[in-house]
C-alpha positions, -999 to +999 in steps of 0.1 A: +169-702+298+132-713+293+115-710+259+146-687+251+167-716+243+149-727+214+145-696+196+168-687+171+196-661+172+190-648+137+160-643+113+154-637+076+130-618+064+119-610+029+120-573+011+085-559+009+065-539-011+082-550-045+051-542-065+069-511-084+097-532-089+083-559-106+059-535-129+094-518-135+111-549-153+081-562-164+075-526-183+113-520-195+114-559-207+086-550-233+105-521-244+136-540-248+116-565-269+105-534-289+137-521-297+152-552-303+126-560-330+131-521-346+168-531-352+159-563-368+131-550-389+150-517-404+182-530-409+191-507-436+201-520-471+224-497-486+252-485-476+283-500-458+290-479-429+250-478-424+246-515-422+272-523-402+273-495-377+233-509-373+245-541-367+268-534-342+245-506-326+223-542-325+248-562-308+256-536-282+218-532-274+214-569-270+242-567-245+230-540-226+197-558-223+212-593-216+230-573-190+204-556-177+183-587-175+209-608-151+213-575-127+172-576-119+174-615-115+197-607-087+174-578-072+142-594-075+138-606-043+162-591-017+166-604+019+179-591+054+194-605+083+189-598+123+203-612+150+197-614+185+225-606+206+207-609+244+196-642+231+235-654+222+246-639+259+218-655+277+225-693+260+263-689+255+282-661+273+304-689+293+312-709+264+317-682+235+347-695+214+376-676+202+383-654+177+414-648+156+413-616+138+434-613+109+450-572+096+475-572+067+495-547+054+524-540+030+540-507+028+544-481+056+546-455+031+510-461+013+500-474+046+513-455+076+518-474+108+491-451+125+465-462+106+475-501+111+477-493+145+445-477+150+429-506+131+447-531+152+436-511+182+397-511+174+400-546+168+417-555+204+385-531+219+356-556+206+327-562+235+339-596+241+358-618+266+397-604+260+410-638+268+391-652+235+404-624+210+436-627+193+448-599+167+478-607+141+493-582+120+506-597+085+529-571+076+542-576+044+564-549+039+587-564+068+587-529+079+607-519+118+586-488+114+552-511+118+565-531+142+576-504+165+544-488+161+523-521+169+551-525+200+535-488+214+502-495+205+507-530+230+516-507+258+487-480+249+464-510+250+468-511+285+449-480+288+428-484+259+409-510+263+401-502+302+387-468+288+368-482+259+344-507+281+343-481+311+328-452+283+317-473+266+325-450+232+319-460+197+342-462+173+372-478+194+395-468+169+412-437+187+417-416+158+380-420+147+370-411+184+392-385+194+389-369+161+347-363+172+344-366+206+339-341+235+350-343+268+323-359+291+323-325+313+298-341+338+319-362+354+351-349+364+366-381+372+356-395+337+371-359+321+402-363+342+406-402+329+392-389+290+422-364+286+447-386+303+442-411+276+438-385+247+471-371+257+483-406+258+477-413+223+488-381+210+521-385+222+521-419+209+506-412+175+536-381+173+562-402+176+551-425+154+545-407+129+582-382+131+596-420+135+582-428+104+594-397+087+630-403+101+624-433+084+644-453+109+637-464+145+663-446+168+689-472+186+676-466+219+642-475+208+659-504+195+675-514+229+637-517+242+627-546+222+644-581+212+621-583+180+643-554+170+671-575+168+655-593+137+662-561+112+700-563+118+699-599+094+671-583+066+689-574+032+662-562+017+621-561+017+621-592-008+647-612+006+640-618+045+638-643+069+604-650+091+598-624+118+575-638+141+567-618+180+543-623+206+538-590+214+511-598+241+506-636+248+470-638+261+478-671+276+499-653+298+483-642+334+507-617+337+490-601+304+470-574+320+456-540+314+464-513+340+426-522+355+441-557+359+417-570+334+433-600+305+446-584+275+440-599+234+465-616+221+488-594+197+509-608+172+535-590+147+541-612+114+564-608+087+562-639+062+598-649+050+602-638+013+629-651-011+635-637-048+631-678-060+596-675-040+563-662-052+549-634-027+511-638-039+507-606-016+474-611+005+468-644-003+499-656+009+497-634+041+462-646+048+479-683+049+502-676+067+485-663+093+460-691+090+490-716+096+507-698+125+472-689+140+467-723+143+495-731+162+492-701+192+451-695+195+433-719+171+402-701+172+371-721+152+367-680+137+385-660+121+379-620+110+396-603+087+399-572+077+423-546+055+447-524+074+424-491+067+392-510+076+388-502+113+356-516+137+330-490+139+312-513+159+319-533+187+292-556+189+305-569+155+316-600+167+285-611+190+267-603+159+286-625+137+284-653+163+248-655+166+251-669+128+274-694+134+262-705+168+226-707+159+209-742+166+195-751+135+213-731+101+247-723+119+267-754+114+263-750+073+276-711+074+313-709+064+313-669+062+298-639+072+304-612+050+301-577+059+294-547+040+323-525+024+319-488+038+342-459+037+345-425+061+364-405+035+337-404+009+325-366-003+293-353-002+283-365-035+311-393-039+326-377-068+344-411-079+314-433-067+331-452-043+310-458-015+293-488-034+260-480-021+242-498-047+263-529-044+260-532-006+228-518-003+207-539-030+229-563-047+244-578-018+209-583-005+200-603-036+229-626-042+222-635-006+187-646-017+205-667-042+226-683-022+250-665-006+270-631-012+310-629-028+334-629-002+351-595-008+384-597+008+378-575+039+352-578+064+345-612+071+340-637+094+349-675+082+345-705+100+382-717+102+375-754+086+359-740+058+388-717+051+410-749+052+394-762+026+369-783+045+340-800+029+304-793+045+284-826+061+251-826+075+267-841+102+290-814+109+276-806+146+298-777+169+302-785+205+315-747+215+330-762+245+354-790+229+364-759+205+374-737+229+398-765+240+419-765+209+449-744+216+481-757+213+505-757+245+540-746+242+566-725+257+565-688+240+599-699+226+589-733+212+558-715+197+577-691+182+600-710+167+571-738+152+558-702+139+588-693+119+588-724+099+546-724+092+555-690+076+585-701+059+588-703+018+592-738+017+567-750+042+536-755+016+557-756-013+540-792-031+512-790-008+476-778-012+476-743+006+471-717-024+449-741-041+427-764-018+433-751+016+435-710+027+428-682+001+437-695-034+468-678-054+468-667-092+443-642-095+442-609-088+407-611-070+418-640-046+388-635-021+362-641-050+377-665-059+379-685-024+344-673-013+330-692-046+357-721-036+337-721-002+303-716-012+309-752-038+319-769-008+285-774+005+290-739+028+263-714+028+275-675+032+253-650+045+252-612+040+244-589+075+239-550+075+240-540+107+220-509+124+254-492+130+283-500+102+306-527+117+339-513+094+350-483+080+380-477+058+398-452+030+386-445-005+409-438-030+408-402-037+419-398-071+403-408-105+433-431-112+434-450-083+399-455-087+400-468-121+429-488-114+413-507-087+388-511-104+403-524-134+423-547-109+388-561-097+372-565-137+403-581-146+405-604-118+366-616-123+367-620-161+398-646-150+373-665-132+347-661-160+373-679-182+392-701-164+378-738-148+372-720-118+337-704-132+309-706-117+291-723-145+325-748-141+331-755-106+298-744-092+279-769-116+254-789-093+275-778-064+260-741-060+217-729-075+221-721-108+207-684-098+236-680-078+257-686-106+243-664-130+242-636-102+279-640-102+282-629-138+273-592-128+307-586-111+325-616-136+312-602-167+322-567-162+351-564-180+334-575-213+310-544-211+334-524-226+329-532-261+292-520-263+295-486-243+328-475-262+305-482-296+279-466-283+298-437-273+320-437-307+301-448-333+269-423-326+287-394-324+305-401-359+275-417-377+261-380-365+290-364-389+279-379-418+241-374-409+236-413-405+205-420-382+207-448-360+176-445-340+139-439-347+129-409-363+110-383-336+078-386-357+076-426-354+062-449-330+094-467-324+107-436-308+090-443-274+104-478-265+133-460-268+128-431-248+104-451-223+135-474-214+164-448-212+143-425-193+123-454-169+156-469-164+172-441-152+147-422-132+145-459-112+181-462-104+183-425-096+145-432-069+168-463-059+204-445-052+185-419-035+166-442-012+198-462-010+213-428+013+232-414-020+225-372-033+208-363-068+246-349-075+263-385-064+237-405-088+247-385-116+283-389-102+277-422-108+268-421-139+297-406-149+319-430-136+297-459-148+310-443-182+348-440-172+353-474-157+339-491-187+358-474-212+392-478-197+391-497-161+371-526-179+387-524-211+425-530-196+410-553-172+397-575-206+429-576-222+451-579-191+430-614-188+433-627-220+473-618-220+473-638-185+450-665-207+479-669-232+507-666-208+519-629-221+518-621-183+513-630-149+492-609-118+502-585-098+485-567-066+487-532-065+480-519-030+455-486-030+472-459-014+457-444+020+473-410+020+476-385-002+492-353-004+477-325+010+465-305-024+452-333-035+428-340-006+418-304-006+409-309-037+391-342-029+373-327+000+360-299-024+350-326-050+374-313-082+387-343-102+419-355-102+440-359-132+478-347-131+495-373-142+501-387-180+480-423-183+465-447-212+430-446-193+433-404-195+439-409-233+411-422-237+387-402-213+399-375-228+398-383-270+359-395-261+353-362-247+362-349-271+348-367-297+314-362-288+322-326-281+331-320-318+299-343-331+278-323-309+291-290-321+284-304-355+248-316-346+239-285-331+254-264-363+230-289-386+199-280-366+209-240-370+212-247-410+182-267-415+150-248-424+129-276-428+134-295-396+145-324-415+176-337-388+161-327-361+129-355-366+162-377-380+188-373-357+177-357-327+184-390-305+218-391-314+224-354-307+211-358-276+231-384-266+262-366-279+247-335-255+242-358-221+279-371-229+292-335-230+274-332-201+290-362-182+326-351-196+321-314-182+351-323-156+372-337-180+370-306-203+379-285-172+407-306-166+417-298-204+415-264-211+405-243-180+424-254-149+455-239-139+464-263-106+484-293-104+453-317-108+447-309-144+453-327-170+488-328-185+497-314-218+506-341-233+472-359-227+453-330-243+479-328-276+473-361-282+438-367-275+429-331-298+448-345-326+434-382-324+397-368-318+401-347-346+418-371-369+385-397-361+360-368-373+380-359-404+377-397-412+337-398-407+334-363-430+356-372-456 
């Protein structure tokens, strides 16, 4: 080992070349101060509408300024992590720890079994000793269709795993690989094997999809495995016993692939559900897996992924272990968060689902300020941190000893014990869901769990590998995107206003700058008022010729124009630098408006209702498949409406309101001979004009599109009536 013995397994580098960013922040701060001084100095003295409109603008801009400041605090000094896999192999190859991998699914209709098993197979095929890998699928839908798919995957894995290692392929999801890979024509033997494995996969996929479409597993197939008998006693998806089947027992010497090499352990679990007990989807599923896996494999490291988030990088486990097994800093690490990325993002990211800025800019900043959030997928955990244990400086892991912690029991006894661990009554009157495992009672159980881990002294780190670690599926319709962000904003705000707030839970436990950094997400739901005010009041005041901004001839206009121009220009450069397109940035501006006036608005009030006891948290699963015509429109980057929704009512009304006001402003400009209107109302007219441009897809959906993705007529009628009524009140 020599000199390598004392070299770190990972290193941290501070981002360089930040002078331009810091100059940008400084100049914007000056402009913001000038804007606020202007608002205070030029408060109207006559007219109630004028006075209150002006005061509202002051508080809206004060809010924008505060939120912008918090954002710059996060982005001030980002850091990036780099791993040394060669050092890990040289030092620990024989003592690599076991890794338990959790995959969660809930509904075979919106999360197809073929997609689920592709994720499972990609996890089984990691470049890692297979006998040290254990893959667990939690099926909260309790579906025999998913179980059948897992049974087929366990058989296919005997061919797939040696194929992956022999050809060293990437990615190791069969669907993703065969979608783009070409037959290796340079080697006849490899080509023959390639075609053979591809045919095996296509046949398996066809069988699973045909069975799924049929809606039931044929009787001849049910006789192939004893596990199908469990479904003879199921009355409904929400009322059934624990179903646990060890499909591949990695401890069994007979569990070999077709090359004679060991296979990873593969376990199917459908935890018990009874109507009288809360289900706590995902958090409950994860906690059941933590309990069950502690009896079967008991690995010290846990990776959890969503069922659509397949492994795109077969070295991700080794990269993560470079952090956990580092001799100096490894023992203090509670979890390693990987970026969330998606394979179905359109060229210009129509719904801004790629999360480029969050993953490439914000999270490295969070890492520098104390550690990233846990975002629920693509995260490696230390088991004892998830168990609720506090970090101690005296913690020192002996990886050889850790690898001997497996409970040795016969398969029959083991399955029976695990069924008890996954029962509804097991965690009753315990700390599970409170101090142990994932937390219950919050729509974003991942964020609140990560915060709790950090508050117990554990560090979290963020790692961006050269090759993306995981790829999933993003929402393909506007409503799916808005509903998803509504859940996120509601859950984040719920954390802020309860005892789980980082300022209460994290007081003297995590750095103040990390407490503040959490606010860029926890304050999402509160942003609706300022944005909605800016989208409603200036247009209505424009119709009454009430000026809310400086005149073009006033020197104060410079502060407004610089703040707006510099902020948007820097954002554009940052977005393109991070891998986006100019059109993608513009789509992001549109979604920024849409989410803050709908998702965050509904998220805010739902969180308040829950706090007052008028409602309870629910978990809405985002559909992973779309109808063919919806998919076609998504690929063409046509915005999808199609159904009635209160969110669409708001978006359409705001779009029409700004269009009517813009037309009214242009009319005033044309009729103004002395150019007083231009000098007085220029910024308000420009603001309405920009909002009209942003809302072009809304107008197309309301009036011009004829396909099934257009805006419903009921939304069109309601929005026209409400917007015209608002304009009439403003005029008269």
